[in-house]
Each structure stands twice: as C-alpha cells, then as structure tokens.
Backbone as CSV, one residue per row, in Angstrom:
resi,resn,N_x,N_y,N_z,CA_x,CA_y,CA_z,C_x,C_y,C_z
1,UNK,5.100,-95.782,68.144,4.222,-94.915,68.702,3.304,-94.070,67.673
2,UNK,2.199,-93.995,67.987,1.342,-93.235,67.082,1.458,-91.513,67.149
3,UNK,0.992,-91.027,65.974,1.224,-89.469,66.153,0.122,-88.682,67.207
4,UNK,-0.973,-89.304,67.194,-1.787,-88.977,68.368,-1.316,-88.936,69.487
5,UNK,-0.701,-90.102,70.113,0.163,-90.086,71.431,1.270,-89.533,71.502
6,UNK,2.074,-89.306,70.271,3.030,-88.085,70.704,2.229,-86.480,70.801
7,UNK,1.479,-86.394,70.122,0.917,-85.276,70.180,0.279,-84.667,71.646
8,UNK,-0.326,-85.994,72.280,-0.503,-86.020,73.597,0.409,-85.745,74.643
9,UNK,1.936,-86.538,74.300,3.032,-86.382,74.960,3.214,-84.998,74.910
10,UNK,3.405,-84.615,73.667,3.824,-82.913,73.592,3.054,-81.923,74.278
11,UNK,1.602,-82.196,74.358,0.944,-80.982,75.025,1.152,-81.258,76.545
12,UNK,1.209,-82.393,76.816,1.557,-82.547,78.513,2.912,-81.881,78.775
13,UNK,3.690,-82.131,77.980,5.362,-81.671,78.116,4.886,-80.205,78.258
14,UNK,4.130,-79.524,77.326,4.197,-78.146,77.114,3.353,-77.625,78.292
15,UNK,2.608,-78.302,78.864,1.789,-77.846,80.252,2.516,-77.695,81.315
16,UNK,3.608,-78.853,81.344,4.476,-78.828,82.330,5.865,-77.698,82.362
17,UNK,6.190,-77.736,81.277,7.097,-76.639,81.240,6.467,-75.196,81.451
18,UNK,5.272,-74.831,81.038,4.820,-73.557,81.466,4.437,-73.447,82.764
19,UNK,3.974,-74.243,83.339,3.417,-74.596,84.953,4.323,-74.323,85.916
20,UNK,5.887,-75.030,85.305,7.043,-75.056,86.364,7.790,-73.770,86.354
21,UNK,7.522,-72.914,85.201,8.307,-71.525,85.527,7.449,-70.543,85.945
22,UNK,6.175,-70.778,86.429,5.433,-69.953,87.428,5.861,-70.155,88.860
23,UNK,6.050,-69.266,89.430,5.977,-69.270,90.993,4.947,-69.211,91.735
24,UNK,4.630,-69.642,92.881,3.217,-69.145,93.625,2.594,-68.119,93.348
25,UNK,1.631,-67.536,93.392,0.821,-66.467,93.144,1.177,-65.363,93.824
26,UNK,1.573,-65.536,95.444,2.162,-64.687,96.192,3.597,-63.840,95.545
27,UNK,4.399,-64.767,95.049,5.545,-64.228,94.772,5.525,-63.608,93.329
28,UNK,4.413,-63.920,92.623,4.281,-63.310,90.973,4.517,-61.622,91.036
29,UNK,5.373,-61.019,90.447,4.916,-59.673,90.250,4.025,-59.461,88.856
30,UNK,3.277,-58.804,89.250,2.340,-57.802,88.189,2.852,-58.181,86.479
31,UNK,4.093,-57.927,86.307,4.692,-57.921,85.230,4.638,-59.470,84.718
32,UNK,5.170,-60.173,85.607,5.392,-61.686,85.078,3.867,-62.210,85.241
33,UNK,3.013,-61.782,86.123,1.295,-62.320,85.509,1.073,-61.916,84.461
34,UNK,1.254,-60.829,84.084,0.831,-60.444,82.769,1.297,-61.071,81.608
35,UNK,2.717,-61.422,81.762,3.496,-62.042,80.626,3.106,-63.694,80.657
36,UNK,2.635,-64.110,81.798,2.016,-65.532,81.753,0.815,-65.589,81.013
37,UNK,-0.376,-64.680,81.316,-1.565,-64.780,80.936,-1.410,-64.449,79.444
38,UNK,-0.644,-63.328,78.831,-0.404,-63.490,77.411,0.007,-64.686,76.693
39,UNK,1.026,-65.502,77.179,1.642,-66.672,76.793,0.303,-67.322,76.831
40,UNK,-0.069,-67.821,77.906,-1.510,-68.629,77.849,-2.191,-68.527,76.717
41,UNK,-2.755,-67.228,76.672,-3.620,-66.815,75.378,-2.960,-67.156,74.005
42,UNK,-1.730,-67.178,73.789,-0.914,-67.247,72.581,-1.074,-69.179,72.523
43,UNK,-0.741,-69.637,73.406,-1.151,-71.056,73.565,-2.517,-71.283,72.889
44,UNK,-3.665,-70.706,73.456,-4.894,-70.931,73.236,-5.142,-70.533,71.843
45,UNK,-4.635,-69.231,71.262,-4.771,-68.874,69.885,-3.844,-69.689,69.014
46,UNK,-2.746,-70.296,69.257,-2.164,-71.204,68.408,-3.006,-72.290,68.121
47,UNK,-3.909,-72.938,68.658,-4.794,-73.898,68.541,-6.016,-73.485,68.042
48,UNK,-6.735,-72.610,68.638,-8.124,-72.128,68.200,-8.030,-71.708,66.829
49,UNK,-7.153,-70.987,66.277,-6.952,-70.210,65.404,-7.174,-71.092,63.979
50,UNK,-6.232,-72.216,64.009,-6.266,-73.308,62.906,-7.489,-74.288,62.883
51,UNK,-8.005,-74.594,64.338,-9.572,-74.842,64.123,-10.547,-74.370,63.335
52,UNK,-10.597,-73.204,63.852,-11.652,-71.932,63.485,-11.441,-71.860,61.729
53,UNK,-10.196,-72.083,61.375,-10.065,-71.872,59.877,-10.460,-73.029,59.361
54,UNK,-10.345,-74.215,59.670,-10.581,-75.335,59.263,-12.444,-75.404,59.229
55,UNK,-12.909,-75.191,60.484,-14.414,-75.335,60.407,-15.118,-74.209,59.452
56,UNK,-14.349,-73.058,59.455,-15.069,-72.167,58.405,-14.622,-72.065,56.986
57,UNK,-14.075,-73.412,56.739,-13.617,-73.515,55.353,-12.530,-72.748,54.569
58,UNK,-11.946,-72.105,55.734,-10.566,-70.928,55.225,-9.368,-71.994,54.859
59,UNK,-9.277,-73.211,55.431,-8.281,-73.742,55.449,-8.958,-75.525,55.160
60,UNK,-8.097,-76.401,54.745,-8.559,-77.435,54.415,-8.790,-78.449,55.781
61,UNK,-9.945,-79.406,55.714,-10.178,-79.550,57.165,-9.353,-81.034,57.154
62,UNK,-8.366,-81.050,58.156,-7.624,-82.112,58.406,-7.767,-82.959,59.956
63,UNK,-8.404,-83.961,59.815,-8.830,-84.560,60.936,-7.913,-84.493,62.214
64,UNK,-6.681,-85.299,61.597,-5.831,-85.410,62.513,-4.948,-83.962,63.147
65,UNK,-4.891,-83.154,62.457,-4.661,-81.717,62.832,-5.708,-81.407,63.769
66,UNK,-6.739,-81.305,63.193,-7.936,-80.676,64.138,-7.518,-81.263,65.724
67,UNK,-7.543,-82.816,65.394,-7.476,-83.582,66.453,-6.527,-82.840,67.792
68,UNK,-5.568,-83.026,67.059,-4.195,-82.591,67.839,-4.318,-81.124,68.217
69,UNK,-4.891,-80.261,67.598,-5.311,-78.923,68.317,-6.411,-79.055,69.440
70,UNK,-7.333,-79.661,69.362,-8.350,-79.810,70.390,-7.712,-80.467,71.471
71,UNK,-6.829,-81.333,71.552,-6.235,-82.078,72.665,-5.592,-81.003,72.865
72,UNK,-4.520,-80.476,72.456,-3.473,-79.532,73.066,-4.286,-78.343,74.041
73,UNK,-5.173,-77.691,73.175,-6.394,-76.768,73.778,-6.933,-77.408,75.182
74,UNK,-7.450,-78.552,75.200,-7.809,-78.942,76.419,-6.898,-79.078,77.401
75,UNK,-5.705,-79.601,77.159,-4.465,-79.795,77.891,-4.241,-78.315,78.502
76,UNK,-4.155,-77.416,77.514,-3.670,-76.082,78.283,-4.860,-75.383,79.177
77,UNK,-6.023,-75.899,78.800,-6.847,-75.077,79.640,-7.159,-75.721,81.022
78,UNK,-6.240,-76.810,81.272,-6.233,-77.600,82.653,-5.089,-76.692,83.276
79,UNK,-4.301,-75.843,82.703,-3.396,-75.056,83.767,-4.142,-74.178,84.313
80,UNK,-3.288,-73.649,85.426,-4.132,-73.177,86.670,-3.539,-71.625,86.221
81,UNK,-4.820,-70.942,85.217,-4.774,-69.581,84.861,-4.916,-68.511,85.890
82,UNK,-5.949,-68.864,86.831,-6.321,-68.078,87.713,-5.202,-67.726,88.761
83,UNK,-4.115,-68.493,88.858,-3.029,-68.236,89.791,-2.441,-66.841,89.011
84,UNK,-2.310,-66.684,87.838,-1.771,-65.611,87.207,-2.419,-64.092,87.352
85,UNK,-3.372,-64.336,88.034,-4.337,-62.820,88.388,-4.101,-62.593,89.762
86,UNK,-3.130,-62.550,90.046,-2.847,-61.878,91.499,-3.478,-60.368,91.735
87,UNK,-4.018,-60.010,92.732,-4.795,-58.889,92.848,-3.749,-57.713,92.615
88,UNK,-4.064,-56.489,91.677,-3.019,-55.733,91.449,-2.032,-55.660,90.211
89,UNK,-2.822,-56.930,89.619,-1.536,-57.404,88.327,-2.266,-56.847,86.959
90,UNK,-2.731,-55.453,87.234,-3.100,-54.589,86.061,-1.977,-53.797,85.738
91,UNK,-1.229,-53.773,84.615,-0.357,-53.102,84.302,-0.587,-52.238,82.780
92,UNK,0.212,-51.526,82.161,0.111,-50.848,80.906,-0.419,-52.317,80.020
93,UNK,0.458,-53.115,79.898,0.541,-54.178,78.986,-0.626,-55.097,79.367
94,UNK,-1.331,-54.910,80.445,-2.659,-55.964,80.729,-3.872,-55.614,79.969
95,UNK,-4.658,-56.688,79.507,-5.773,-56.102,78.881,-6.735,-56.545,79.866
96,UNK,-6.607,-57.229,81.065,-7.655,-57.600,82.195,-8.529,-56.016,82.959
97,UNK,-9.608,-56.090,83.006,-10.396,-55.352,83.790,-10.432,-55.717,85.107
98,UNK,-10.309,-54.317,86.078,-10.425,-54.646,87.455,-11.569,-55.565,88.123
99,UNK,-12.596,-55.552,87.082,-13.794,-56.162,87.577,-13.527,-57.884,87.747
100,UNK,-12.424,-58.183,87.513,-12.206,-59.540,87.719,-12.019,-59.642,89.312
101,UNK,-11.417,-58.618,89.968,-11.212,-59.015,91.320,-12.588,-58.571,92.252
102,UNK,-13.624,-57.890,91.461,-14.558,-57.212,92.184,-15.688,-58.405,92.434
103,UNK,-15.507,-59.325,91.035,-16.643,-60.672,91.201,-15.614,-61.990,90.769
104,UNK,-14.639,-62.061,91.552,-14.065,-63.273,91.615,-14.485,-64.597,91.316
105,UNK,-15.582,-64.792,91.976,-16.636,-66.092,91.833,-16.743,-66.137,90.737
106,UNK,-17.324,-65.050,89.654,-17.849,-65.130,88.516,-16.854,-65.557,87.743
107,UNK,-15.530,-64.801,87.779,-14.544,-64.931,86.817,-13.942,-66.386,87.026
108,UNK,-13.944,-67.208,88.066,-13.576,-68.532,88.372,-14.873,-69.431,87.873
109,UNK,-15.950,-68.815,87.700,-16.749,-69.560,87.136,-16.636,-69.830,85.766
110,UNK,-16.589,-68.294,85.074,-16.533,-68.499,83.877,-15.118,-69.284,83.198
111,UNK,-13.994,-69.165,84.065,-12.835,-70.307,83.697,-13.159,-71.554,83.731
112,UNK,-14.058,-71.842,84.875,-14.404,-73.383,85.031,-15.368,-73.652,83.669
113,UNK,-16.066,-72.951,83.244,-17.003,-73.176,82.086,-15.753,-73.333,80.710
114,UNK,-15.149,-72.680,80.757,-14.019,-72.909,79.696,-13.535,-73.914,79.738
115,UNK,-12.596,-74.300,80.936,-12.179,-75.880,81.244,-12.978,-76.920,80.576
116,UNK,-14.289,-76.773,80.982,-15.287,-77.872,80.715,-15.558,-78.114,79.219
117,UNK,-15.887,-76.698,78.689,-16.024,-77.031,76.975,-14.750,-77.186,76.402
118,UNK,-13.494,-76.806,76.860,-12.310,-77.191,76.106,-12.107,-79.093,76.271
119,UNK,-12.598,-79.349,77.355,-12.407,-80.835,77.774,-13.318,-81.696,76.752
120,UNK,-14.508,-81.087,76.637,-15.834,-81.722,75.795,-15.129,-81.689,74.309
121,UNK,-14.691,-80.391,73.984,-14.292,-80.500,72.521,-13.426,-81.512,72.323
122,UNK,-12.157,-81.636,73.124,-11.153,-82.861,72.980,-11.729,-84.350,72.775
123,UNK,-12.809,-84.375,73.713,-13.553,-86.009,73.693,-14.389,-85.956,72.191
124,UNK,-15.041,-84.901,71.737,-16.011,-84.845,70.602,-15.207,-84.766,69.562
125,UNK,-13.949,-84.380,69.355,-13.057,-84.490,68.258,-12.494,-86.155,68.315
126,UNK,-12.330,-86.063,69.255,-11.679,-87.773,69.296,-12.770,-88.751,69.013
127,UNK,-13.989,-88.533,68.851,-15.023,-89.619,68.184,-14.716,-89.190,66.870
128,UNK,-14.161,-88.154,66.225,-14.515,-88.212,64.773,-15.607,-87.518,64.138
129,UNK,-16.708,-87.015,65.066,-17.816,-86.723,64.323,-17.672,-85.016,63.999
130,UNK,-17.619,-84.563,62.784,-17.127,-83.442,62.356,-18.212,-82.400,62.752
131,UNK,-19.508,-82.886,62.424,-20.674,-81.792,62.983,-20.624,-81.682,64.628
132,UNK,-20.320,-82.676,65.249,-20.558,-82.510,66.631,-19.165,-81.742,66.876
133,UNK,-18.136,-81.520,66.653,-16.993,-81.094,66.761,-17.064,-79.371,66.456
134,UNK,-17.806,-79.240,65.300,-18.046,-77.992,64.928,-19.011,-77.399,66.089
135,UNK,-20.000,-77.983,66.713,-21.130,-77.393,67.901,-20.203,-77.432,68.907
136,UNK,-19.352,-78.286,69.122,-18.260,-78.296,70.569,-17.333,-76.939,70.562
137,UNK,-17.010,-76.600,69.189,-16.028,-75.533,68.854,-16.930,-74.367,69.445
138,UNK,-17.961,-74.190,68.849,-19.023,-73.104,69.130,-19.236,-72.687,70.448
139,UNK,-19.398,-73.902,71.180,-19.498,-74.035,72.733,-18.492,-73.359,73.208
140,UNK,-17.136,-73.606,72.989,-16.047,-73.408,73.411,-16.045,-71.890,73.270
141,UNK,-16.236,-71.454,71.927,-15.980,-69.843,71.730,-16.909,-68.972,72.535
142,UNK,-18.070,-69.596,72.624,-19.276,-68.750,73.489,-18.664,-68.532,75.015
143,UNK,-17.550,-69.310,75.763,-17.024,-69.502,77.132,-15.956,-68.227,76.843
144,UNK,-15.229,-68.181,75.743,-14.024,-67.345,75.662,-14.777,-65.861,75.259
145,UNK,-15.772,-65.694,74.744,-16.742,-64.382,74.321,-16.877,-64.144,75.785
146,UNK,-17.754,-64.847,76.612,-18.177,-64.524,77.853,-17.236,-63.685,78.681
147,UNK,-16.164,-64.415,78.911,-15.108,-64.047,79.809,-14.555,-62.623,79.289
148,UNK,-14.039,-62.910,77.820,-13.551,-61.319,77.312,-14.474,-60.191,77.390
149,UNK,-15.781,-60.494,77.258,-16.818,-59.252,77.117,-16.586,-58.799,78.797
150,UNK,-16.737,-59.340,79.362,-17.113,-59.145,81.198,-15.588,-58.480,81.626
151,UNK,-14.173,-59.115,81.173,-12.994,-58.820,81.886,-12.147,-58.769,81.299
152,UNK,-12.301,-58.425,79.972,-11.133,-57.868,79.007,-11.205,-56.503,78.481
153,UNK,-10.361,-55.527,78.257,-10.142,-54.247,77.759,-10.151,-54.692,76.335
C-alpha cells in the first residue's frame, strides 16, 4: 500500500472517530458543543499550519507531506461542524459570537464555501502544481478569515 493511500485511510478513520463521538445536536450540551468545535479547529490547524509554513518558506516544501495535510484537511472539512452549533451553545470557553444564530444562512454559506475550497485544495495538491496549490491555499484561507471575522470573538 502506498503512503498516500494510508494517509487517506487515516483521514477517513479520523473523521469517523470524531463524528461517531458526537450525539445528535438536540442532545449536545453547550459544553460538549464547544469542546467539539475546539477539537475540530485543532484538526484544521494541525493540517493548515504546516502547509502555511511550507508555502511561506518557513519549512522545507515536502510534496508528500503537503498532499497528506491537504487531503486530511479536505476530509475534516466534510464533517458536519454546523451540528456543533446548537442555539445557546455560547459559554465562557466559546469564541463563537451570537451573530451565528442571527444569520444562520450566512454562517451555513461561509461553511459551505470553506468545504468547497478545502476540497479544491486537495484536488490541486494531488495534481502536484505548487503554484496552483499556493493559490488554492490562499483561497481556502480567505474562507477561514471571512467566517472568523464575522462569527468569532
């Protein structure tokens, strides 16, 4: 088996493990919702951080590692993060703003944009074009910033 295949399998298992541990939104306490959201963001940072370092020249560019992170991030982006935002799930530990629930459709759209750009990053990275990958990573970053600017403290 190739390393790429195993990375894909690992990402799939991670996604199943994370999503299997989260009950339906109706049964989720605010504390568990916040914990899930923080864990989700940790997975995204785990993958986007090294990619950003490689693209900025802060770390040696490694095609295989970059591709693995891009695939894992694209896989994680397909998890239903929106289920972890039940109304009233703002706690002292939450960075979420109440505006999420005032404009849920916009929040959903921003998350859909993120998912699409994460999937595109995975596809572009798979093609091996470093310049296109840099551009796709930049586009993904814009979706993160748009959501955080509007909905994160």
